[in-house]
TORVO-843601 format. One line per 3 residues: their letters; for each residue y, x, z of N, C-alpha, C, O, CB. Coordinates in steps of 0.05 Angstrom, whole numbers, plus 5000, padded with zeros to 4 digits. Each point is the difference from the previous one (the first is absolute). Glycine has a CB too. Layout:
// TORVO-843601
a	Y/X/Z/Y/X/Z/Y/X/Z/Y/X/Z/Y/X/Z  ...
This chain:
// TORVO-843601
mia	8724/1106/4458/5014/5025/5004/4988/5022/4983/4975/5000/4995/5036/4986/5052  5006/5033/4944/4990/5022/4984/5014/5026/5009/5020/4999/5014/4971/4970/4946  4997/5053/5032/5013/5026/5004/4998/5016/4974/4995/4989/4979/4992/5011/5071
dgg	5019/5026/4952/4997/5017/4976/4983/5024/5007/4990/5003/5022/5055/4981/4961  4952/5034/4997/4981/5022/5003/5010/5022/5019/4986/5020/5002/4999/4970/4953  5038/5006/5057/5008/5019/5021/4986/4995/5027/5002/5016/5018/5042/4987/4960
lda	4941/4975/5023/4987/4992/5025/4974/5015/5004/4984/5003/4982/5036/4952/5014  4976/5056/5028/4974/5009/5009/4990/4981/5021/5010/4998/5022/5001/5051/4969  4968/4936/5002/4992/4977/5016/4979/5008/5021/4985/5019/4996/5025/4951/4965
yse	4990/5015/5061/4981/5003/5022/4982/4976/5002/5010/4977/5001/5022/5053/5023  4942/4974/4977/4982/4977/5002/5003/4985/5026/4994/4976/5001/4974/5049/4970  5042/4988/5050/5002/4987/5026/5026/4984/5002/5003/4984/5018/4971/5052/5002
lln	5045/4967/4961/5024/4985/5000/5000/4978/4979/4982/5000/4983/5043/5041/5034  4994/4941/4983/5002/4980/4980/5014/5011/4975/5023/4995/4995/4979/4968/5041  4983/5053/4950/5010/5015/4977/4987/4992/4973/5006/5012/4980/5003/5026/5051
avp	4973/4943/4970/4985/4992/4976/5017/4981/4983/4996/4976/5000/4960/5029/5024  5063/5007/4961/5018/4985/4983/4999/5010/4972/4993/5023/4995/5038/4968/5044  4975/4992/4941/5001/5010/4972/5021/5021/4997/5021/5000/5014/4963/4955/4970
vap	5011/5064/4998/5017/5023/4997/5009/5003/4971/4983/4999/4982/4994/5024/5056  5049/4980/4958/5010/5008/4973/4995/5029/4997/5012/5016/5014/5024/4947/4986  4947/5045/4980/4991/5028/5000/5020/5020/4987/5015/4992/4982/4939/4990/5016
fsv	5046/5042/5012/5013/5022/4987/4980/5011/4979/4976/4995/5001/5052/5017/5040  4983/5003/4940/4983/5014/4981/5003/5030/5005/5020/5010/5010/4986/4953/4956  4973/5052/5026/5000/5029/5001/4996/5011/4972/4983/4990/4985/4998/5009/5062
nfg	5035/5020/4946/5000/5012/4973/4991/5029/5001/5013/5016/5013/5024/4952/4973  4941/5038/5001/4992/5027/4996/5006/5007/4970/4984/4994/4983/4979/5004/5053  5060/5014/4960/5008/5004/4972/5004/4974/4985/5015/4983/5009/4961/5061/4992
set	5009/4953/4977/5002/4975/4984/4981/4978/5010/5001/4978/4990/5013/5050/4971  4970/4978/5059/4981/4981/5011/5013/4985/5023/5009/5012/5019/4952/5017/4968  5039/4944/5012/5012/4984/5021/4979/4980/5010/4987/4986/4984/5059/5019/4996
rla	4950/4994/5046/4981/4982/5012/5012/4989/5026/5017/5012/5012/4944/5013/4968  5030/4951/5027/5008/4989/5026/4989/5018/5022/4977/5010/4998/5024/4943/4984  5014/5051/5039/4991/5017/5022/4974/4990/5011/4983/5016/5009/5065/4996/5001
sdf	4949/4962/4991/4976/4988/5012/4975/5005/4983/4978/4995/5009/5051/4971/5012  4974/5043/4954/4977/5005/4983/4986/5026/5005/4978/5005/4990/5045/4967/4976  4990/5046/5049/4988/5026/5006/4983/4998/5024/5007/4987/5020/5032/5036/4960
sre	4937/4990/5019/4986/5005/5025/5015/5022/5015/5014/5016/4988/4941/4971/4992  5043/5013/5046/5014/5020/5016/4992/5028/4992/5017/5018/4998/4986/4949/5040  4971/5037/4959/4990/5027/4993/5010/5009/4973/5009/5023/4998/4950/4967/5029
efi	5041/4993/4953/5010/5008/4974/5030/5007/5001/5008/5020/4989/4957/4950/4990  5050/5013/5035/5029/5005/5001/5006/5027/5013/5016/5015/4990/4992/4935/5011  4980/5055/5022/5006/5025/5014/4992/5024/4984/5013/5021/4999/4981/4956/5045
rrl	4983/5021/4942/4991/5022/4983/5021/5006/4978/5006/5023/4995/4946/4965/5014  5058/4991/4978/5019/5004/4979/5027/5009/5011/5014/5015/4987/4962/4950/4986  5031/5025/5050/5025/5008/5012/5000/5030/5006/5019/5014/4995/4987/4940/5025
rag	4971/5056/4991/4998/5028/5007/5000/5017/4974/5011/5022/5000/4963/4966/5041  5015/5002/4938/4999/5015/4975/5029/5004/4989/5006/5021/4990/4948/4960/5000  5062/4998/5012/5029/5003/4994/5006/5006/4971/5022/5010/4995/4983/5005/5050
tph	4978/4978/4937/5005/5006/4972/4995/4974/4983/4977/4996/4991/5011/5054/5015  5032/4933/4990/5027/5003/5011/5003/4987/5028/4982/4986/5009/5035/5014/4944  5005/5006/5060/5005/4987/5025/5007/4971/4994/5016/4994/4982/5000/5049/5040
ptt	4973/4938/4993/5005/4971/4995/5028/4992/5008/5013/5012/5017/4939/4979/4989  5057/4987/4982/5024/4986/5008/4993/4972/5007/4978/4991/4993/5051/5039/4978  4989/4955/5041/4995/4972/5007/5020/4982/4987/5023/5008/4995/4957/5006/5048
sqp	5013/4961/4953/5018/4980/4989/4999/4975/5018/4978/4992/5009/5015/5025/4943  5030/4973/5054/5002/4976/5017/4986/4976/4987/4996/5000/4976/5048/5018/5043  4950/4961/4997/4989/4976/4989/5019/4988/4979/5024/5003/5003/4952/4988/5040
tpq	5013/4996/4937/5017/4988/4980/5009/4973/5009/4987/4987/5017/4988/5037/4947  5048/4966/5026/5008/4972/5006/4978/4980/4994/4997/4980/5014/5050/5033/4977  4938/4992/4987/4979/4982/4992/4978/4999/5021/4989/4979/5005/5021/5030/4947
aya	4984/5014/5061/4980/5000/5021/5008/4982/5023/4984/4985/5011/5003/5061/4976  5039/4955/5021/5010/4982/5021/5000/4971/4990/4993/4982/5015/5035/5056/5003  4980/4958/4957/5001/4973/4990/4972/4987/5000/4998/4976/5005/5041/5037/4966
ell	4941/5002/5023/4972/4989/5000/4992/4992/5028/4987/4980/5003/5001/5049/4958  5019/4987/5059/4994/4992/5028/5016/4976/5008/4990/4983/5015/5000/5065/4995  5034/4950/4981/5017/4976/5005/4988/4975/4987/5000/4979/5012/5041/5050/4992
eqa	4949/4975/4972/4988/4978/4986/4975/4989/5014/4995/4976/5000/5022/5044/4957  4968/4998/5056/4976/4992/5014/5005/4987/5027/4983/4988/5012/4994/5049/4965  5048/4966/5033/5006/4990/5027/5000/4970/5002/5008/4986/4981/5020/5055/5026
trp	4964/4948/5015/4999/4971/5004/5022/4991/5020/5002/4977/5007/4949/5023/4983  5064/5019/5020/5022/4994/5019/5022/5021/4995/4995/5020/4986/4972/4960/5048  5057/5016/4978/5020/5021/4998/4989/5027/5008/4985/5002/5019/5050/4964/4991
lla	4973/5055/4976/4987/5026/5002/5020/5020/5013/5024/5000/4994/4947/4989/4965  5018/5028/5058/5015/5022/5013/4988/5026/4990/4976/5005/5002/5035/4967/5039  5006/5045/4947/4991/5026/4990/5012/5022/5019/5024/5000/5005/4973/4983/4947
vti	4986/5035/5057/5008/5022/5017/4997/5026/4985/4977/5008/4994/5010/4967/5048  5035/5038/4951/4999/5023/4982/5003/5026/5014/5011/5001/5022/5006/4970/4942  4974/5050/5024/5006/5028/5008/5030/5003/5000/5015/4986/4986/4942/5031/4995
ssg	5053/5002/5035/5029/5005/5002/5013/5003/4973/4990/5014/4982/5002/5008/5061  5031/4964/4953/5015/5002/4976/5012/5028/4997/5010/5007/4978/5000/4943/5024  4991/5065/5019/5009/5028/4999/4980/5019/4988/5006/5023/4995/5022/4967/5044
lsg	4947/5000/4957/4978/5017/4990/4989/4990/4973/4988/5015/4986/5001/4996/5061  5016/4964/4946/4988/4988/4977/5017/4977/4989/5016/4988/5015/4938/5026/5001  5042/4979/4959/5013/4977/4988/4983/4975/5002/5006/4981/4985/5018/5050/4985
sln	4956/4969/5047/4982/4977/5002/5015/4975/5007/4994/4978/4989/4970/5053/5025  5056/4970/5004/5015/4977/5007/5015/4988/4976/5001/4976/4997/5004/5043/5050  5007/4999/4937/5013/4990/4976/4982/4986/4981/5007/4980/4988/5025/5058/5017
aae	4943/4972/4993/4980/4987/4983/4994/4972/5010/4997/4981/4985/4984/5064/5003  5017/4952/5039/4995/4974/5012/5023/4981/4994/4995/4976/4994/4977/5045/5042  5052/4989/4966/5023/4983/4994/5000/4991/4971/5008/4977/4994/5018/5047/5041
qar	4966/4994/4947/4999/4992/4971/4979/4979/4995/5002/4985/4981/5014/5061/5007  4963/4953/5029/4979/4981/4996/5010/4971/5001/4989/4982/4987/4979/5051/5032  5053/4963/4997/5011/4973/5002/5009/4990/4973/4998/4976/4994/5016/5034/5053
aiq	4996/5008/4937/5012/4992/4974/4980/4994/4978/5007/4989/4980/5032/5038/5032  4935/4981/4993/4981/4996/4978/4979/4979/5008/4979/4998/4987/5027/5049/5000  5000/4936/5033/4983/4977/5004/5003/4980/4977/5021/4999/4988/4984/5007/5062
peq	4974/4980/4944/5001/4980/4978/5023/4981/5003/5003/4987/5021/4948/5017/4974  5066/4994/4985/5023/4983/5001/4993/4970/5003/5016/4984/5011/5008/5049/4961  4952/4960/5019/4993/4971/5001/4992/4991/5028/4998/4976/5005/4987/5028/4948
rep	5011/5015/5065/4992/4991/5027/5025/4993/5015/5019/5015/5002/4941/5015/4997  5039/4946/5013/5022/4991/5017/4989/4989/5026/4983/4982/4999/5045/5007/4960  4981/5020/5064/5019/5023/5002/4984/5026/4998/4976/5001/5004/5055/4971/5025
kkq	4983/5050/4966/4987/5026/5000/4990/5006/5028/5012/4992/5020/5018/5024/4942  4949/5000/5040/4989/5007/5026/5019/5019/5014/5012/5018/4989/4941/4976/4993  5048/5002/5044/5019/5016/5017/4987/5027/5006/4977/5001/5008/5043/4957/5012
lti	4996/5063/4977/4991/5027/5007/5021/5012/5018/5023/5004/4992/4952/5001/4964  5017/5002/5068/5017/5015/5019/4990/5029/5001/4977/5005/5002/5032/4953/5026  5010/5061/4969/4993/5028/4998/5011/5014/5024/5024/4997/5007/4976/5002/4943
hds	4983/5017/5064/5008/5015/5023/4996/5030/4995/4978/5008/4994/5010/4953/5036  5033/5054/4972/4999/5029/4998/4991/5011/5027/5015/4999/5019/5022/5002/4945  4939/5010/5037/4990/5010/5025/5015/5025/5010/4999/5006/5024/4956/4976/4963
rtl	5059/5031/4995/5015/5025/5006/4981/5022/5010/5009/5019/5012/5031/4954/5000  4935/5024/4981/4980/5020/5008/4976/4998/4981/5004/4990/4977/5010/5007/5071  4963/5012/4960/4977/4999/4982/4974/5004/5017/5002/5005/5024/5025/5012/4937
saa	4951/4982/5025/4974/5008/5011/4993/4984/5026/5001/4976/5000/5006/5069/4980  4986/4970/5041/4992/4987/5025/5022/4984/5013/4995/4979/5011/4973/5058/4996  5057/4972/4990/5022/4985/5012/5005/4974/4984/5008/4980/5012/5013/5063/5004
qaf	4974/4958/4958/5001/4975/4984/4978/4981/5009/5004/4976/5001/5016/5050/4960  4957/4986/5045/4977/4983/5009/5007/4986/5026/4991/4977/5003/4977/5055/4975  5046/4981/5040/5008/4986/5025/5018/4976/4994/4997/4979/5012/5000/5065/5012
qvh	5021/4959/4956/5017/4977/4993/4985/4978/4987/5005/4976/5005/5033/5056/4990  4943/4975/4988/4983/4979/4987/4985/4985/5022/4998/4976/4999/4997/5052/4959  4994/4987/5061/4986/4987/5023/5018/4981/5015/4992/4978/5008/4978/5062/4996
aam	5055/4968/5000/5019/4982/5014/5005/4974/4984/5000/4979/5012/5022/5062/5008  4982/4962/4954/5004/4976/4984/4976/4982/4999/5002/4975/5002/5030/5050/4970  4944/4987/5025/4976/4984/4999/4994/4987/5028/4989/4978/5001/4993/5052/4963
sar	5026/4983/5057/4997/4988/5027/5018/4976/5003/4992/4980/5012/4996/5065/5007  5036/4957/4970/5019/4977/5001/4988/4977/4984/5001/4977/5009/5038/5054/4996  4950/4975/4972/4988/4979/4983/4977/4987/5015/4997/4976/5000/5017/5048/4958
aag	4968/4993/5054/4977/4989/5014/5008/4982/5024/4986/4982/5007/4988/5059/4980  5049/4965/5024/5010/4983/5022/5015/4975/4991/5010/4985/5016/4994/5057/5011  4998/4955/4946/5013/4976/4989/5030/5002/4998/5013/4980/4997/4950/4995/5021
hsi	5048/5049/4984/5029/5004/4999/5010/5002/4971/4984/5002/4981/5014/5021/5064  5028/4975/4952/5013/5001/4974/5002/5028/4989/4995/5020/5014/5030/4938/4999  4983/5044/4962/5006/5026/4988/5023/5013/5015/5000/5025/5004/4984/4960/4951
gaa	5035/5000/5054/5022/5011/5016/4990/5013/5025/5010/5022/5008/5020/4943/4975  4951/5023/5031/4989/5012/5024/4984/5026/4992/5001/5019/5015/4996/4936/5008  4989/5044/4955/4985/5023/4991/5019/5024/4995/4994/5023/5007/4971/4947/4972
ldw	5058/5024/5008/5020/5021/4995/5010/5011/5027/5004/5024/5002/5009/4954/4955  4992/5005/5062/5010/5009/5026/4979/5018/5014/5007/5021/5011/5021/4937/4993  4947/5034/4995/4979/5016/5013/4997/5027/4986/4996/5021/5013/4980/4937/5001
mrq	5026/5042/4959/4999/5026/4985/5023/5018/5007/4996/5024/5004/4981/4953/4959  5047/5012/5040/5023/5016/5007/4996/5012/5028/5007/5024/5004/5023/4948/4967  4960/5013/5047/4995/5010/5027/4980/5023/4999/5005/5021/5012/5005/4934/5008
vge	4969/5041/4966/4979/5021/4997/5012/5025/4986/4994/5022/5008/4970/4942/4991  5052/5031/4980/5012/5022/4986/5018/5017/5018/5000/5025/4998/4997/4948/4961  5018/5014/5058/5018/5014/5019/4984/5017/5020/5009/5021/5008/5025/4943/4986
qte	4943/5026/5014/4984/5013/5021/4983/5023/4989/4993/5018/5014/5006/4939/5011  4994/5042/4949/4979/5017/4989/5012/5025/4987/5020/4999/4987/4952/4961/5006  5015/5063/5012/5007/5025/4987/4976/5010/4984/4977/4997/5009/5056/5015/5028
lyf	4972/4999/4940/4980/5012/4983/5004/5030/4998/5022/5009/4994/4974/4948/4979  4983/5059/5033/5002/5029/4998/4975/5009/4985/4978/4990/5003/5048/5014/5040  4979/5016/4940/4977/5013/4987/5006/5029/4995/5023/5009/4999/4963/4948/4979
tid	4992/5059/5020/5002/5028/4993/4982/5006/4977/4980/4986/4995/5032/5026/5052  4995/5010/4939/4985/5008/4976/4996/5030/5000/5017/5014/5012/5002/4947/4962  4960/5047/5014/4993/5029/5001/5018/5016/4982/5004/5024/5005/4949/4963/5004
sle	5058/5001/4970/5018/5014/4982/5021/4981/4989/4995/4976/4996/4967/5055/4991  5062/4980/5009/5021/4984/4988/4997/4998/4969/5016/4986/4987/5014/5029/5051  4951/4998/4951/4997/5002/4971/4997/4972/4988/5011/4995/4978/4969/5050/5027
ylk	5006/4937/5008/4995/4973/4988/5026/4984/5000/5006/4986/4981/4946/5015/5034  5063/5000/5007/5026/4987/5001/5019/5011/4978/5015/4985/4988/4979/5006/5062  5004/5035/4947/5017/5013/4979/4992/4990/4972/5018/4993/4985/4987/5048/5045
rgg	4969/4959/4965/4991/4991/4973/5008/4971/4995/5007/4993/4977/4955/5040/5025  5036/4951/5019/5005/4971/4996/5029/4993/5002/5007/4976/4997/4949/5016/5022  5062/5027/4985/5028/4995/5000/5010/4985/5025/5021/4988/5000/4977/5011/4952
rig	4986/5002/5070/5007/4985/5024/5009/5019/5022/5003/4992/5023/4965/4973/4965  5037/5060/5006/5005/5020/5021/5028/4997/5013/5002/5002/5024/4966/5029/4952  5052/4965/5007/5027/4993/5009/5009/5013/5026/5002/5024/5003/4992/4935/4973
rvq	5012/5023/5044/5011/5009/5025/4979/5016/5016/5008/5016/5018/5021/4944/4983  4945/5037/4993/4980/5015/5015/5004/5030/4993/5000/5017/5018/4968/4944/4981  5034/5045/4976/5004/5028/4991/5027/5011/5011/5001/5023/5008/4971/4969/4951
atl	5048/4992/5040/5027/5009/5009/4999/5009/5029/5012/5020/5007/5009/4949/4961  4965/5016/5049/4999/5007/5029/4982/5023/5005/5002/5013/5021/5008/4940/4990  4972/5053/4971/4982/5023/5003/5011/5025/4987/4988/5022/5003/4974/4947/4999
ggl	5060/5029/4984/5011/5023/4986/4983/5011/4978/5002/5023/4993/5019/4987/5049  4962/4972/4946/4985/5009/4977/4975/5016/5007/4988/5012/4982/5054/4987/4992  4951/5003/5051/4977/5016/5008/4974/4984/4997/4993/4985/5018/5036/5042/5014
lnl	4957/4976/4945/4978/4983/4993/4975/5006/5017/4980/4985/4998/5039/5011/4956  4980/5026/5061/4977/5006/5015/4999/4986/5027/4980/5001/5014/5019/5043/4964  5023/4943/5030/5001/4985/5025/4987/4973/4998/4998/4988/4979/5044/5036/5033
kpv	4948/4967/5011/4987/4973/5002/5021/4981/5012/5006/5002/5024/4947/5018/4981  5058/4962/4979/5020/4982/5011/4988/4976/5014/4978/4991/4994/5053/5023/4970  4984/4975/5055/4994/4973/5010/5022/4982/4989/5024/5004/5004/4954/5012/5039
vtv	5013/4964/4942/5018/4983/4984/5000/4971/5011/4979/4991/5009/5013/5038/4950  5031/4959/5041/5002/4971/5007/5016/4986/4979/5009/5013/4980/4988/4998/5069  5006/4963/4954/5018/4985/4982/5025/4993/5015/4999/4986/5021/4961/4995/4953
dka	5062/5028/5016/5026/4994/5012/5006/4970/4998/5000/4989/4978/5017/5058/5010  4987/4940/5034/5003/4971/5000/5026/4991/4987/5002/4978/4990/4971/5019/5051  5047/5021/4958/5025/4993/4988/4998/5001/4969/5012/4983/4986/5012/5035/5054
tga	4962/5002/4950/4999/5004/4971/4974/4990/4988/4998/4995/4976/5031/5044/5029  4950/4959/5011/4973/4993/4990/4987/5022/4984/4982/4995/4985/5033/4958/5014  4995/5072/5005/4990/5023/4985/4987/5020/5019/5005/4998/5025/5030/4995/4939
ytn	4949/5025/5025/4988/5021/5017/5021/5019/5011/5020/5007/4987/4938/4989/4985  5036/5013/5053/5016/5021/5012/4982/5016/5018/4982/4989/5012/5061/4984/4985  4963/5052/5006/4985/5018/5017/5010/5000/5029/5024/5001/5004/4966/5028/4956
var	4992/4969/5060/5008/5000/5028/4989/5023/5016/5009/5005/5022/4994/4946/4974  4978/5064/4993/4989/5023/5014/4985/5017/4979/4996/4992/4977/4999/4982/5067  4997/5050/4965/4984/5017/4982/4984/5019/5016/5005/5006/5023/5030/4991/4942
ara	4944/5013/5023/4982/5019/5013/4990/5020/4979/5000/4995/4976/4986/4970/5059  5005/5058/4974/4990/5021/4982/4970/4998/4995/4990/5010/4981/5048/5019/5034  4948/4957/5004/4971/4998/4997/4993/4971/5002/5014/4983/5011/4979/5062/5010
wkg	4984/4948/4967/4991/4972/4999/4995/4989/5028/5008/4977/5005/4971/5032/4951  5009/5006/5062/4995/4990/5027/5027/4994/5013/5002/4980/5015/4956/5047/4988  5062/4989/4993/5026/4995/5012/5013/4975/4988/5014/4986/5014/4991/5063/4994
ale	4990/4946/4966/5011/4977/4987/4988/4974/5012/5015/4981/5004/4992/5046/4954  4967/4973/5047/4988/4977/5012/5011/4994/5028/5005/4977/5007/4953/5033/4967  5046/5011/5041/5012/4997/5027/5029/4990/4998/5009/4985/5016/4960/5051/5002
ava	5045/4974/4961/5028/4991/4996/5002/4971/4994/5019/4987/5008/4991/5059/4976  4970/4942/5001/5000/4972/4995/4998/4985/5027/5015/4981/5005/4963/5026/4950  5003/5001/5062/4997/4987/5026/5025/5004/5017/5009/4981/5014/4942/5027/4984
nqv	5062/5015/5000/5024/5005/5016/5023/4981/4991/5015/4991/5017/4971/5057/4988  5016/4946/4970/5020/4982/4990/4997/4972/5012/5019/4987/5008/4984/5039/4949  4972/4965/5045/4994/4974/5011/5008/4999/5029/5013/4981/5009/4949/5013/4959
ttr	5030/5026/5047/5006/5001/5029/5030/5002/5005/5011/4987/5018/4945/5034/4991  5057/4995/4975/5030/5003/5002/5013/4973/4995/5019/4993/5013/4978/5055/4973  4993/4938/4994/5013/4974/4992/4996/4979/5021/5019/4985/5006/4974/5027/4946
fge	4983/4985/5059/4993/4978/5017/4999/5007/5030/5001/4982/5017/4974/4999/4945  5023/5044/5044/4999/5008/5028/4971/5002/5010/4984/4983/4995/5060/4995/5013  4950/5044/5006/4973/5005/5009/4992/4978/5019/5016/4991/5017/4990/5058/4979
gtp	4969/4941/5002/4990/4979/5016/5003/4972/4989/4989/4981/5010/5021/5048/5027  5006/4968/4941/5004/4974/4988/4974/4992/4985/4990/5015/4984/5060/4994/5011  4940/4967/5010/4977/4990/4985/5007/4998/4970/5022/4993/4993/4961/4982/5048
lrl	4997/5031/4942/5005/5001/4971/4980/4985/4984/4977/4997/5008/5044/5047/4999  4989/4945/4970/4983/4991/4978/5001/5021/4978/5022/5009/4994/4985/4941/5018  4971/5058/4977/4999/5022/4981/4984/4992/4975/4977/4993/5001/5027/5040/5036
gll	5010/4968/4940/4986/4997/4974/4998/5028/4989/5019/5011/4989/4999/4942/5002  4958/5059/5011/4995/5028/4992/4992/5002/4971/4987/4982/4989/5000/5029/5058  5022/5011/4940/4996/5003/4971/4987/5027/4995/5007/5020/5013/5033/4951/4978
yge	4942/5030/4990/4987/5025/4992/4998/5002/4970/4998/4981/4986/4976/5019/5058  5025/5025/4947/4997/5006/4972/4970/5004/4993/4985/4980/4999/5060/5041/5000  4947/5003/4997/4973/5005/4991/4980/4997/5023/4977/4992/4995/5040/5039/4971
gre	4991/4975/5058/4981/4997/5023/5015/4992/5025/5025/5002/5001/4946/5032/4979  5014/4955/5040/5013/4989/5024/5004/5020/5022/5014/4994/5020/4965/4964/4968  5009/5066/5010/5000/5018/5023/5028/5006/5011/5004/5000/5024/4953/5019/4958
ste	5061/4988/5000/5027/5007/5009/5014/4976/5012/5015/5004/5019/4987/5031/4945  4994/4942/5025/5013/4976/5011/4989/4994/5028/5014/4991/5018/4993/4991/4936  4967/5022/5049/4988/4996/5027/5011/5020/5020/5002/4993/5024/4956/4990/4954
avl	5049/5041/5013/5012/5019/5018/5028/4990/5010/5007/5004/5023/4968/5034/4953  5040/4950/5006/5026/4989/5008/4996/4978/5021/5014/4998/5020/5005/5012/4934  4961/4973/5041/4994/4978/5019/4993/5012/5028/5008/4989/5020/4976/4982/4942
ehl	5001/5051/5038/4992/5012/5026/5025/5011/5014/5002/4997/5025/4952/5014/4957  5064/5001/5003/5025/5009/5013/5014/4976/5014/5010/5003/5022/4995/5033/4943  4996/4941/5021/5015/4977/5011/4985/4987/5023/5012/4989/5018/5008/5004/4937
rgr	4953/5007/5044/4985/4989/5022/5006/5014/5026/4998/4987/5022/4966/5000/4946  5043/5038/5031/5006/5015/5025/5028/4993/5011/5007/5009/5022/4963/5027/4962  5046/4949/5001/5028/4995/5008/5006/4970/5002/5020/4993/5013/4993/5049/4965
hpi	4971/4941/5010/5006/4972/4998/4975/4983/5003/4979/5007/4991/5060/5004/4979  4963/4966/5043/4979/4979/4998/5001/4990/4971/5021/4993/4990/4982/4994/5060  4974/5011/4937/4998/4990/4973/4991/4971/5000/4977/4994/5006/5013/5053/4976
vwa	5029/4935/5012/4994/4972/4999/4981/4993/4977/4982/4984/5002/5062/5006/5020  4962/5022/4955/4984/4996/4976/5003/5024/4982/5021/5011/4997/4984/4939/5006  4973/5058/4984/5000/5021/4980/4981/4993/4978/4977/4994/5005/5036/5041/5030
gfa	4996/4967/4940/4984/4996/4977/5004/5022/4980/5021/5013/5000/4980/4937/5007  4979/5054/4976/5001/5021/4979/5000/4987/4972/4986/4981/4995/4991/5052/5036  5039/4979/4951/4999/4991/4972/5005/5025/4983/5015/5018/5007/5002/4936/5005
pvn	4969/5047/4964/5005/5021/4981/5026/4997/4986/5008/4977/4993/4943/5029/5001  5063/5016/5001/5025/4998/4984/4993/4993/4971/4981/5013/4989/5041/5021/5041  4991/4947/4958/4993/4991/4974/5009/5020/4978/5017/5016/5005/4985/4936/5011
pvl	4986/5046/4960/5006/5020/4979/5030/5002/4993/5009/5022/4994/4946/4969/4989  5059/4987/5017/5029/5000/4993/5015/5019/5018/5018/5015/4991/4979/4938/4993  4997/5047/5042/5013/5017/5019/4989/5029/4999/5015/5019/5004/4995/4941/5025
lvh	4964/5042/4967/4988/5027/4998/5012/5017/4978/5001/5024/5001/4957/4957/5018  5052/5006/4959/5013/5014/4979/5023/5017/5011/5004/5023/4990/4984/4941/4977  5026/5026/5053/5024/5014/5010/4994/5016/5025/5015/5019/5006/5012/4944/4975
tgp	4951/5031/5033/4995/5015/5025/4978/5021/4996/4999/5019/5015/5014/4941/5011  4970/5036/4954/4976/5017/4997/4977/4990/5018/5004/4982/5017/5026/5056/4973  4946/4972/5005/4976/4989/5013/4998/5006/5030/4983/4988/5013/4995/5015/4943
sav	5038/5015/5054/4997/5007/5028/5018/4984/5019/5003/5007/5024/4986/5039/4961  5024/4933/5005/5019/4985/5016/4988/4989/5026/4977/4992/5001/5046/4996/4956  4993/5014/5064/4994/4988/5026/5024/4986/5010/5022/5010/4999/4944/5026/5011
gla	5031/4939/4999/5023/4986/5010/4993/4977/5018/4977/4995/5006/5046/5018/4952  4998/4972/5050/4996/4977/5017/5025/4983/5000/5022/5010/4996/4945/5015/5032  5029/4950/4978/5021/4982/5008/4996/4995/5030/4978/4995/5009/5026/4983/4945
aap	5018/5024/5061/4998/4997/5029/5021/4980/5010/5022/4999/4990/4961/5048/5015  5009/4937/5014/5018/4980/5011/4992/4996/5030/4977/5005/5007/5030/4972/4948  5012/5015/5061/4994/4998/5029/4986/4974/5008/5007/4979/4991/5033/5049/5017
ghw	4939/4975/5008/4988/4978/5013/4988/4978/4982/4989/5007/4979/5042/5002/5057  4972/4966/4972/4989/4978/4985/5019/4990/4979/5024/5008/5000/4950/4979/5040  5016/4997/4942/5018/4988/4980/5022/4984/5013/4995/4987/5020/4966/5012/4947
pwe	5062/5000/5021/5023/4987/5013/4995/4971/5006/5010/4990/5021/5019/5042/4957  4957/4953/5004/4996/4972/5006/4980/4995/5022/5000/4980/5013/5010/5011/4939  4972/5029/5053/4982/4998/5023/5015/5005/5026/4995/4986/5020/4967/5030/4951
tag	5056/5003/5028/5017/5006/5024/5017/4976/5007/5005/4994/5023/4995/5055/4965  5010/4937/4991/5018/4977/5005/4984/4975/5006/5012/4979/5006/5021/5042/4963  4941/4980/5029/4984/4977/5006/5000/4980/4978/4997/4976/5005/5012/5031/5042
a	4996/5002/4928/5002/4982/4977/4973/4988/4994/4998/4984/4982/5040/5042/4999
């Protein structure tokens, strides 16, 4: 199994999979996102001269992972509504060595999300594999997890989304007021960002993230939480404390937002993936 650079992995979940990397471009300088130390990347991002851009994984990067595979391969990509990574994976099928018969099988799954929510789906697929199930079962478990999981994040400024060209529907719903702190999710129908709440102050934005979770799942519902932080964890821990007062927390893990996503959110990003109770296959007694 493989993923792409849209994934923010959790050490406590089954997320240790090979990744087709995104690239980050600072002007004429292009490097793999994984080649930056976190400190260096945030320093350069804050400097903003020039503001970086990102490039999706190449078909060749996927083809190399496929070449290394010893069994049929499942690729879980960032939402096709946010990136062309899925298209690159599809192109990889066409550049396998012609002399190999039969060509290695590649199944591609559009997570329709990213980051921590993508990590939940990777965990579902890897859990199916660990249980000895087929790729078909892995796809089914990922779809169940995808339906249950919501991703919310907030940012201190819309400027980074604006620079990165990802502002779209978020700006439209805010009326172009760049001083507001939005709460953003991924629309499951389009796989693209959309705004669901806003606040004028950072403290209010953190509470608004927690409010979205409680509104979605209902107060008192047990939760699994994949928490996300940018430059520091303090604000993310504040969101967790809001939720601890309203929900039993079945599991909570922390992961740093990776450089590819920080390009668009800025270094102050705070977010989470939330889902109710236990994993669906545990509930079903699988």
